[in-house]
LUMKEDREN-828811 format. One record per residue: residue in three letters; residue number from 1; x, y, z of N, C-alpha, C in turn. Coordinates in Angstrom, 3 decimals, always signed. Example, Ala and Ser with C-alpha at 12.3 -4.5 7.8 and 13.67 -1.06 7.14 Angstrom:
<aa->ALA, i->1, n.east->+13.190, n.north->-5.690, n.up->+7.800, ca.east->+12.300, ca.north->-4.500, ca.up->+7.800, c.east->+13.200, c.north->-3.300, c.up->+7.800>
<aa->SER, i->2, n.east->+12.850, n.north->-2.250, n.up->+7.080, ca.east->+13.670, ca.north->-1.060, ca.up->+7.140, c.east->+12.900, c.north->+0.030, c.up->+7.870>
This chain:
<aa->MET, i->1, n.east->+0.332, n.north->-11.575, n.up->+13.281, ca.east->-0.164, ca.north->-10.803, ca.up->+12.164, c.east->+0.605, c.north->-11.155, c.up->+10.895>
<aa->LEU, i->2, n.east->+1.921, n.north->-11.219, n.up->+11.023, ca.east->+2.738, ca.north->-11.518, ca.up->+9.851, c.east->+2.469, c.north->-12.917, c.up->+9.325>
<aa->MET, i->3, n.east->+2.265, n.north->-13.847, n.up->+10.223, ca.east->+1.994, ca.north->-15.219, ca.up->+9.792, c.east->+0.635, c.north->-15.305, c.up->+9.097>
<aa->ILE, i->4, n.east->-0.337, n.north->-14.578, n.up->+9.594, ca.east->-1.647, ca.north->-14.566, ca.up->+8.940, c.east->-1.518, c.north->-13.934, c.up->+7.557>
<aa->LEU, i->5, n.east->-0.801, n.north->-12.824, n.up->+7.465, ca.east->-0.595, ca.north->-12.200, ca.up->+6.160, c.east->+0.059, c.north->-13.171, c.up->+5.180>
<aa->SER, i->6, n.east->+0.952, n.north->-13.982, n.up->+5.692, ca.east->+1.619, ca.north->-14.959, ca.up->+4.828, c.east->+0.712, c.north->-16.127, c.up->+4.475>
<aa->ALA, i->7, n.east->-0.287, n.north->-16.377, n.up->+5.292, ca.east->-1.151, ca.north->-17.543, ca.up->+5.082, c.east->-2.409, c.north->-17.246, c.up->+4.268>
<aa->VAL, i->8, n.east->-2.828, n.north->-15.994, n.up->+4.186, ca.east->-4.109, ca.north->-15.712, ca.up->+3.531, c.east->-4.118, c.north->-16.019, c.up->+2.044>
<aa->ASP, i->9, n.east->-2.947, n.north->-16.117, n.up->+1.428, ca.east->-2.909, ca.north->-16.489, ca.up->+0.008, c.east->-2.801, c.north->-18.006, c.up->-0.174>
<aa->ASN, i->10, n.east->-2.951, n.north->-18.736, n.up->+0.931, ca.east->-2.909, ca.north->-20.206, ca.up->+0.932, c.east->-1.554, c.north->-20.762, c.up->+0.507>
<aa->LYS, i->11, n.east->-0.474, n.north->-19.997, n.up->+0.716, ca.east->+0.855, ca.north->-20.442, ca.up->+0.321, c.east->+1.893, c.north->-20.160, c.up->+1.398>
<aa->PHE, i->12, n.east->+1.630, n.north->-20.429, n.up->+2.646, ca.east->+2.599, ca.north->-20.170, ca.up->+3.711, c.east->+3.726, c.north->-21.186, c.up->+3.625>
<aa->THR, i->13, n.east->+4.948, n.north->-20.680, n.up->+3.477, ca.east->+6.091, ca.north->-21.568, ca.up->+3.274, c.east->+7.049, c.north->-21.509, c.up->+4.455>
<aa->ALA, i->14, n.east->+7.909, n.north->-22.505, n.up->+4.520, ca.east->+8.933, ca.north->-22.539, ca.up->+5.567, c.east->+9.861, c.north->-21.330, c.up->+5.439>
<aa->GLY, i->15, n.east->+10.125, n.north->-20.904, n.up->+4.210, ca.east->+10.965, ca.north->-19.731, ca.up->+4.002, c.east->+10.356, c.north->-18.467, c.up->+4.582>
<aa->GLU, i->16, n.east->+9.052, n.north->-18.303, n.up->+4.389, ca.east->+8.360, ca.north->-17.138, ca.up->+4.962, c.east->+8.433, c.north->-17.202, c.up->+6.491>
<aa->ASP, i->17, n.east->+8.213, n.north->-18.381, n.up->+7.034, ca.east->+8.282, ca.north->-18.565, ca.up->+8.486, c.east->+9.661, c.north->-18.176, c.up->+9.004>
<aa->LYS, i->18, n.east->+10.698, n.north->-18.612, n.up->+8.318, ca.east->+12.073, ca.north->-18.308, ca.up->+8.738, c.east->+12.351, c.north->-16.806, c.up->+8.703>
<aa->VAL, i->19, n.east->+11.911, n.north->-16.133, n.up->+7.642, ca.east->+12.121, ca.north->-14.685, ca.up->+7.517, c.east->+11.378, c.north->-13.940, c.up->+8.623>
<aa->ILE, i->20, n.east->+10.153, n.north->-14.345, n.up->+8.898, ca.east->+9.363, ca.north->-13.697, ca.up->+9.956, c.east->+10.037, c.north->-13.894, c.up->+11.308>
<aa->ARG, i->21, n.east->+10.445, n.north->-15.110, n.up->+11.602, ca.east->+11.106, ca.north->-15.392, ca.up->+12.886, c.east->+12.373, c.north->-14.563, c.up->+13.047>
<aa->GLN, i->22, n.east->+13.177, n.north->-14.480, n.up->+12.014, ca.east->+14.423, ca.north->-13.717, ca.up->+12.086, c.east->+14.144, c.north->-12.242, c.up->+12.282>
<aa->TRP, i->23, n.east->+13.146, n.north->-11.712, n.up->+11.561, ca.east->+12.829, ca.north->-10.298, ca.up->+11.698, c.east->+12.369, c.north->-9.977, c.up->+13.117>
<aa->LEU, i->24, n.east->+11.520, n.north->-10.812, n.up->+13.671, ca.east->+11.045, ca.north->-10.573, ca.up->+15.032, c.east->+12.185, c.north->-10.648, c.up->+16.041>
<aa->THR, i->25, n.east->+13.080, n.north->-11.594, n.up->+15.854, ca.east->+14.239, ca.north->-11.723, ca.up->+16.739, c.east->+15.104, c.north->-10.470, c.up->+16.664>
<aa->ASP, i->26, n.east->+15.302, n.north->-9.956, n.up->+15.464, ca.east->+16.147, ca.north->-8.775, ca.up->+15.276, c.east->+15.495, c.north->-7.491, c.up->+15.772>
<aa->GLN, i->27, n.east->+14.179, n.north->-7.389, n.up->+15.664, ca.east->+13.489, ca.north->-6.130, ca.up->+15.916, c.east->+12.983, c.north->-5.921, c.up->+17.340>
<aa->PHE, i->28, n.east->+12.680, n.north->-6.990, n.up->+18.040, ca.east->+11.985, ca.north->-6.817, ca.up->+19.302, c.east->+12.734, c.north->-7.448, c.up->+20.463>
<aa->PRO, i->29, n.east->+12.828, n.north->-6.696, n.up->+21.562, ca.east->+13.582, ca.north->-7.185, ca.up->+22.715, c.east->+12.872, c.north->-8.323, c.up->+23.462>
<aa->PHE, i->30, n.east->+11.555, n.north->-8.437, n.up->+23.290, ca.east->+10.823, ca.north->-9.483, ca.up->+23.989, c.east->+10.713, c.north->-10.715, c.up->+23.097>
<aa->LYS, i->31, n.east->+10.704, n.north->-11.879, n.up->+23.735, ca.east->+10.635, ca.north->-13.131, ca.up->+22.983, c.east->+9.192, c.north->-13.405, c.up->+22.580>
<aa->VAL, i->32, n.east->+8.995, n.north->-13.694, n.up->+21.326, ca.east->+7.682, ca.north->-14.039, ca.up->+20.800, c.east->+7.637, c.north->-15.552, c.up->+20.634>
<aa->ASN, i->33, n.east->+6.615, n.north->-16.180, n.up->+21.208, ca.east->+6.482, ca.north->-17.628, ca.up->+21.100, c.east->+5.758, c.north->-17.963, c.up->+19.801>
<aa->LEU, i->34, n.east->+6.538, n.north->-18.065, n.up->+18.730, ca.east->+5.952, ca.north->-18.311, ca.up->+17.419, c.east->+5.456, c.north->-19.741, c.up->+17.261>
<aa->ASP, i->35, n.east->+6.015, n.north->-20.666, n.up->+18.010, ca.east->+5.510, ca.north->-22.039, ca.up->+17.939, c.east->+4.076, c.north->-22.093, c.up->+18.454>
<aa->ALA, i->36, n.east->+3.813, n.north->-21.381, n.up->+19.544, ca.east->+2.448, ca.north->-21.340, ca.up->+20.080, c.east->+1.512, c.north->-20.648, c.up->+19.092>
<aa->GLU, i->37, n.east->+1.994, n.north->-19.581, n.up->+18.480, ca.east->+1.167, ca.north->-18.864, ca.up->+17.500, c.east->+0.891, c.north->-19.733, c.up->+16.278>
<aa->THR, i->38, n.east->+1.878, n.north->-20.505, n.up->+15.860, ca.east->+1.684, ca.north->-21.410, ca.up->+14.728, c.east->+0.604, c.north->-22.437, c.up->+15.054>
<aa->GLU, i->39, n.east->+0.602, n.north->-22.943, n.up->+16.282, ca.east->-0.443, ca.north->-23.886, ca.up->+16.694, c.east->-1.822, c.north->-23.236, c.up->+16.658>
<aa->ILE, i->40, n.east->-1.911, n.north->-22.005, n.up->+17.143, ca.east->-3.184, ca.north->-21.283, ca.up->+17.126, c.east->-3.660, c.north->-21.106, c.up->+15.686>
<aa->LEU, i->41, n.east->-2.757, n.north->-20.660, n.up->+14.818, ca.east->-3.123, ca.north->-20.430, ca.up->+13.423, c.east->-3.527, c.north->-21.708, c.up->+12.703>
<aa->SER, i->42, n.east->-2.859, n.north->-22.791, n.up->+13.009, ca.east->-3.197, ca.north->-24.049, ca.up->+12.332, c.east->-4.579, c.north->-24.543, c.up->+12.739>
<aa->ALA, i->43, n.east->-5.054, n.north->-24.123, n.up->+13.900, ca.east->-6.385, ca.north->-24.513, ca.up->+14.355, c.east->-7.480, c.north->-23.579, c.up->+13.842>
<aa->LEU, i->44, n.east->-7.087, n.north->-22.407, n.up->+13.332, ca.east->-8.069, ca.north->-21.446, ca.up->+12.835, c.east->-8.530, c.north->-21.802, c.up->+11.431>
<aa->LYS, i->45, n.east->-9.788, n.north->-21.550, n.up->+11.189, ca.east->-10.309, ca.north->-21.616, ca.up->+9.828, c.east->-9.989, c.north->-20.282, c.up->+9.163>
<aa->PRO, i->46, n.east->-9.761, n.north->-20.265, n.up->+7.868, ca.east->-9.472, ca.north->-18.985, ca.up->+7.193, c.east->-10.515, c.north->-17.904, c.up->+7.464>
<aa->ASP, i->47, n.east->-11.756, n.north->-18.293, n.up->+7.677, ca.east->-12.798, ca.north->-17.304, ca.up->+7.979, c.east->-12.557, c.north->-16.603, c.up->+9.321>
<aa->ASP, i->48, n.east->-11.755, n.north->-17.226, n.up->+10.186, ca.east->-11.479, ca.north->-16.662, ca.up->+11.508, c.east->-10.182, c.north->-15.852, c.up->+11.548>
<aa->TYR, i->49, n.east->-9.455, n.north->-15.805, n.up->+10.434, ca.east->-8.182, ca.north->-15.087, ca.up->+10.416, c.east->-8.340, c.north->-13.615, c.up->+10.790>
<aa->MET, i->50, n.east->-9.351, n.north->-12.943, n.up->+10.257, ca.east->-9.487, ca.north->-11.508, ca.up->+10.496, c.east->-9.701, c.north->-11.207, c.up->+11.980>
<aa->LEU, i->51, n.east->-10.532, n.north->-11.968, n.up->+12.649, ca.east->-10.772, ca.north->-11.730, ca.up->+14.067, c.east->-9.478, c.north->-11.881, c.up->+14.861>
<aa->HIS, i->52, n.east->-8.724, n.north->-12.932, n.up->+14.578, ca.east->-7.452, ca.north->-13.139, ca.up->+15.276, c.east->-6.451, c.north->-12.041, c.up->+14.899>
<aa->PHE, i->53, n.east->-6.425, n.north->-11.666, n.up->+13.641, ca.east->-5.557, ca.north->-10.604, ca.up->+13.162, c.east->-5.847, c.north->-9.298, c.up->+13.914>
<aa->GLN, i->54, n.east->-7.122, n.north->-8.970, n.up->+14.066, ca.east->-7.510, ca.north->-7.744, ca.up->+14.765, c.east->-7.103, c.north->-7.786, c.up->+16.236>
<aa->LYS, i->55, n.east->-7.230, n.north->-8.950, n.up->+16.861, ca.east->-6.799, ca.north->-9.086, ca.up->+18.254, c.east->-5.297, c.north->-8.856, c.up->+18.359>
<aa->CYS, i->56, n.east->-4.535, n.north->-9.455, n.up->+17.459, ca.east->-3.077, ca.north->-9.280, ca.up->+17.456, c.east->-2.695, c.north->-7.825, c.up->+17.188>
<aa->MET, i->57, n.east->-3.431, n.north->-7.168, n.up->+16.294, ca.east->-3.170, ca.north->-5.751, ca.up->+16.015, c.east->-3.339, c.north->-4.920, c.up->+17.279>
<aa->GLY, i->58, n.east->-4.407, n.north->-5.175, n.up->+18.006, ca.east->-4.660, ca.north->-4.424, ca.up->+19.238, c.east->-3.597, c.north->-4.677, c.up->+20.285>
<aa->ASP, i->59, n.east->-3.205, n.north->-5.934, n.up->+20.440, ca.east->-2.159, ca.north->-6.280, ca.up->+21.410, c.east->-0.843, c.north->-5.599, c.up->+21.047>
<aa->PHE, i->60, n.east->-0.479, n.north->-5.674, n.up->+19.766, ca.east->+0.776, ca.north->-5.065, ca.up->+19.330, c.east->+0.732, c.north->-3.554, c.up->+19.501>
<aa->TYR, i->61, n.east->-0.394, n.north->-2.950, n.up->+19.178, ca.east->-0.523, ca.north->-1.501, ca.up->+19.299, c.east->-0.247, c.north->-1.052, c.up->+20.732>
<aa->LEU, i->62, n.east->-0.784, n.north->-1.777, n.up->+21.696, ca.east->-0.621, ca.north->-1.406, ca.up->+23.103, c.east->+0.818, c.north->-1.538, c.up->+23.583>
<aa->ASP, i->63, n.east->+1.588, n.north->-2.445, n.up->+22.961, ca.east->+2.951, ca.north->-2.728, ca.up->+23.413, c.east->+4.029, c.north->-2.160, c.up->+22.499>
<aa->SER, i->64, n.east->+3.678, n.north->-1.237, n.up->+21.603, ca.east->+4.665, ca.north->-0.768, ca.up->+20.636, c.east->+4.650, c.north->+0.751, c.up->+20.528>
<aa->THR, i->65, n.east->+5.725, n.north->+1.235, n.up->+19.944, ca.east->+5.809, ca.north->+2.664, ca.up->+19.640, c.east->+5.300, c.north->+2.884, c.up->+18.214>
<aa->GLU, i->66, n.east->+5.080, n.north->+4.131, n.up->+17.866, ca.east->+4.663, ca.north->+4.444, ca.up->+16.504, c.east->+5.728, c.north->+3.979, c.up->+15.505>
<aa->GLU, i->67, n.east->+6.987, n.north->+4.168, n.up->+15.849, ca.east->+8.071, ca.north->+3.736, ca.up->+14.960, c.east->+8.048, c.north->+2.220, c.up->+14.751>
<aa->GLU, i->68, n.east->+7.824, n.north->+1.456, n.up->+15.819, ca.east->+7.749, ca.north->-0.008, ca.up->+15.687, c.east->+6.562, c.north->-0.431, c.up->+14.832>
<aa->ARG, i->69, n.east->+5.442, n.north->+0.259, n.up->+14.991, ca.east->+4.273, ca.north->-0.061, ca.up->+14.173, c.east->+4.548, c.north->+0.232, c.up->+12.701>
<aa->ASN, i->70, n.east->+5.186, n.north->+1.355, n.up->+12.429, ca.east->+5.511, ca.north->+1.701, ca.up->+11.047, c.east->+6.494, c.north->+0.692, c.up->+10.446>
<aa->GLU, i->71, n.east->+7.454, n.north->+0.246, n.up->+11.244, ca.east->+8.402, ca.north->-0.757, ca.up->+10.766, c.east->+7.687, c.north->-2.077, c.up->+10.478>
<aa->LEU, i->72, n.east->+6.740, n.north->-2.449, n.up->+11.334, ca.east->+6.008, ca.north->-3.687, ca.up->+11.097, c.east->+5.145, c.north->-3.584, c.up->+9.846>
<aa->ILE, i->73, n.east->+4.509, n.north->-2.451, n.up->+9.640, ca.east->+3.710, ca.north->-2.261, ca.up->+8.425, c.east->+4.591, c.north->-2.405, c.up->+7.187>
<aa->GLN, i->74, n.east->+5.758, n.north->-1.777, n.up->+7.206, ca.east->+6.652, ca.north->-1.862, ca.up->+6.049, c.east->+7.112, c.north->-3.302, c.up->+5.825>
<aa->PHE, i->75, n.east->+7.448, n.north->-3.999, n.up->+6.899, ca.east->+7.871, ca.north->-5.396, ca.up->+6.762, c.east->+6.714, c.north->-6.247, c.up->+6.248>
<aa->ALA, i->76, n.east->+5.510, n.north->-5.985, n.up->+6.734, ca.east->+4.330, ca.north->-6.726, ca.up->+6.263, c.east->+4.137, c.north->-6.534, c.up->+4.765>
<aa->ILE, i->77, n.east->+4.308, n.north->-5.319, n.up->+4.304, ca.east->+4.192, ca.north->-5.048, ca.up->+2.868, c.east->+5.262, c.north->-5.826, c.up->+2.104>
<aa->ASN, i->78, n.east->+6.479, n.north->-5.830, n.up->+2.624, ca.east->+7.565, ca.north->-6.558, ca.up->+1.963, c.east->+7.297, c.north->-8.055, c.up->+1.917>
<aa->ILE, i->79, n.east->+6.758, n.north->-8.605, n.up->+2.994, ca.east->+6.432, ca.north->-10.044, ca.up->+3.033, c.east->+5.380, c.north->-10.358, c.up->+1.973>
<aa->VAL, i->80, n.east->+4.345, n.north->-9.550, n.up->+1.904, ca.east->+3.257, ca.north->-9.783, ca.up->+0.957, c.east->+3.757, c.north->-9.645, c.up->-0.479>
<aa->LYS, i->81, n.east->+4.651, n.north->-8.698, n.up->-0.730, ca.east->+5.161, ca.north->-8.466, ca.up->-2.082, c.east->+6.261, c.north->-9.455, c.up->-2.480>
<aa->ALA, i->82, n.east->+6.733, n.north->-10.269, n.up->-1.551, ca.east->+7.883, ca.north->-11.138, ca.up->-1.820, c.east->+7.659, c.north->-12.086, c.up->-2.995>
<aa->ASP, i->83, n.east->+6.426, n.north->-12.525, n.up->-3.191, ca.east->+6.163, ca.north->-13.440, ca.up->-4.311, c.east->+5.733, c.north->-12.688, c.up->-5.574>
<aa->LYS, i->84, n.east->+5.913, n.north->-11.372, n.up->-5.567, ca.east->+5.618, ca.north->-10.506, ca.up->-6.719, c.east->+4.128, c.north->-10.336, c.up->-7.006>
<aa->THR, i->85, n.east->+3.270, n.north->-10.821, n.up->-6.109, ca.east->+1.827, ca.north->-10.701, ca.up->-6.300, c.east->+1.175, c.north->-10.371, c.up->-4.960>
<aa->ILE, i->86, n.east->+0.336, n.north->-9.333, n.up->-4.958, ca.east->-0.465, ca.north->-9.028, ca.up->-3.769, c.east->-1.886, c.north->-9.458, c.up->-4.104>
<aa->THR, i->87, n.east->-2.341, n.north->-10.496, n.up->-3.409, ca.east->-3.680, ca.north->-11.008, ca.up->-3.676, c.east->-4.720, c.north->-10.082, c.up->-3.056>
<aa->PRO, i->88, n.east->-5.961, n.north->-10.164, n.up->-3.506, ca.east->-7.021, ca.north->-9.363, ca.up->-2.878, c.east->-7.136, c.north->-9.635, c.up->-1.373>
<aa->GLU, i->89, n.east->-6.948, n.north->-10.893, n.up->-0.980, ca.east->-7.036, ca.north->-11.236, ca.up->+0.449, c.east->-5.897, c.north->-10.565, c.up->+1.228>
<aa->GLU, i->90, n.east->-4.702, n.north->-10.605, n.up->+0.694, ca.east->-3.577, ca.north->-9.952, ca.up->+1.367, c.east->-3.821, c.north->-8.453, c.up->+1.470>
<aa->ASN, i->91, n.east->-4.362, n.north->-7.871, n.up->+0.431, ca.east->-4.635, ca.north->-6.441, ca.up->+0.426, c.east->-5.661, c.north->-6.057, c.up->+1.496>
<aa->ILE, i->92, n.east->-6.660, n.north->-6.887, n.up->+1.690, ca.east->-7.673, ca.north->-6.620, ca.up->+2.729, c.east->-7.014, c.north->-6.531, c.up->+4.106>
<aa->PHE, i->93, n.east->-6.108, n.north->-7.471, n.up->+4.394, ca.east->-5.450, ca.north->-7.485, ca.up->+5.699, c.east->-4.472, c.north->-6.319, c.up->+5.844>
<aa->LEU, i->94, n.east->-3.733, n.north->-6.004, n.up->+4.797, ca.east->-2.837, ca.north->-4.841, ca.up->+4.847, c.east->-3.631, c.north->-3.561, c.up->+5.072>
<aa->ASP, i->95, n.east->-4.743, n.north->-3.412, n.up->+4.365, ca.east->-5.600, ca.north->-2.236, ca.up->+4.550, c.east->-6.104, c.north->-2.146, c.up->+5.985>
<aa->GLU, i->96, n.east->-6.510, n.north->-3.278, n.up->+6.533, ca.east->-6.999, ca.north->-3.299, ca.up->+7.921, c.east->-5.917, c.north->-2.806, c.up->+8.875>
<aa->LEU, i->97, n.east->-4.725, n.north->-3.309, n.up->+8.689, ca.east->-3.602, ca.north->-2.928, ca.up->+9.539, c.east->-3.304, c.north->-1.438, c.up->+9.408>
<aa->PHE, i->98, n.east->-3.145, n.north->-0.979, n.up->+8.205, ca.east->-2.816, ca.north->+0.426, ca.up->+7.964, c.east->-3.922, c.north->+1.353, c.up->+8.467>
<aa->ASN, i->99, n.east->-5.157, n.north->+1.053, n.up->+8.098, ca.east->-6.267, ca.north->+1.940, ca.up->+8.477, c.east->-6.480, c.north->+1.978, c.up->+9.975>
<aa->GLU, i->100, n.east->-6.411, n.north->+0.861, n.up->+10.642, ca.east->-6.628, ca.north->+0.841, ca.up->+12.093, c.east->-5.547, c.north->+1.615, c.up->+12.826>
<aa->TRP, i->101, n.east->-4.314, n.north->+1.390, n.up->+12.472, ca.east->-3.232, ca.north->+2.047, ca.up->+13.200, c.east->-3.103, c.north->+3.511, c.up->+12.844>
<aa->THR, i->102, n.east->-3.362, n.north->+3.914, n.up->+11.628, ca.east->-3.246, ca.north->+5.325, ca.up->+11.300, c.east->-4.417, c.north->+6.108, c.up->+11.879>
<aa->GLU, i->103, n.east->-5.608, n.north->+5.511, n.up->+11.911, ca.east->-6.762, ca.north->+6.200, ca.up->+12.530, c.east->-6.578, c.north->+6.331, c.up->+14.019>
<aa->THR, i->104, n.east->-5.996, n.north->+5.307, n.up->+14.663, ca.east->-5.784, ca.north->+5.331, ca.up->+16.095, c.east->-4.753, c.north->+6.393, c.up->+16.481>
<aa->GLN, i->105, n.east->-3.772, n.north->+6.625, n.up->+15.620, ca.east->-2.697, ca.north->+7.560, ca.up->+15.913, c.east->-3.110, c.north->+9.022, c.up->+15.741>
<aa->ILE, i->106, n.east->-4.185, n.north->+9.270, n.up->+15.013, ca.east->-4.614, ca.north->+10.649, ca.up->+14.737, c.east->-5.194, c.north->+11.289, c.up->+15.970>
């Protein structure tokens, strides 16, 4: 999800990748295979990002606590804001994440 959020503005950088990898290492006890995810993302067309994003949201929701989801949402917002601009595309994905998880929790 974080990698897609970083890629939707067509400016995914090595620095963003490094920050995402470090955050996941620090936050989650299970190992995330980001190399495999990077391969999946590189094969996706931008039009397919939302479908993959939604699948990842569902998977994460099932394996996380409400606190972990809230922390991921906050980190996602920080990643998107890092370049001082939130594009319309980034906003669509953030809205999807926030709306899906908050509606599910009610």
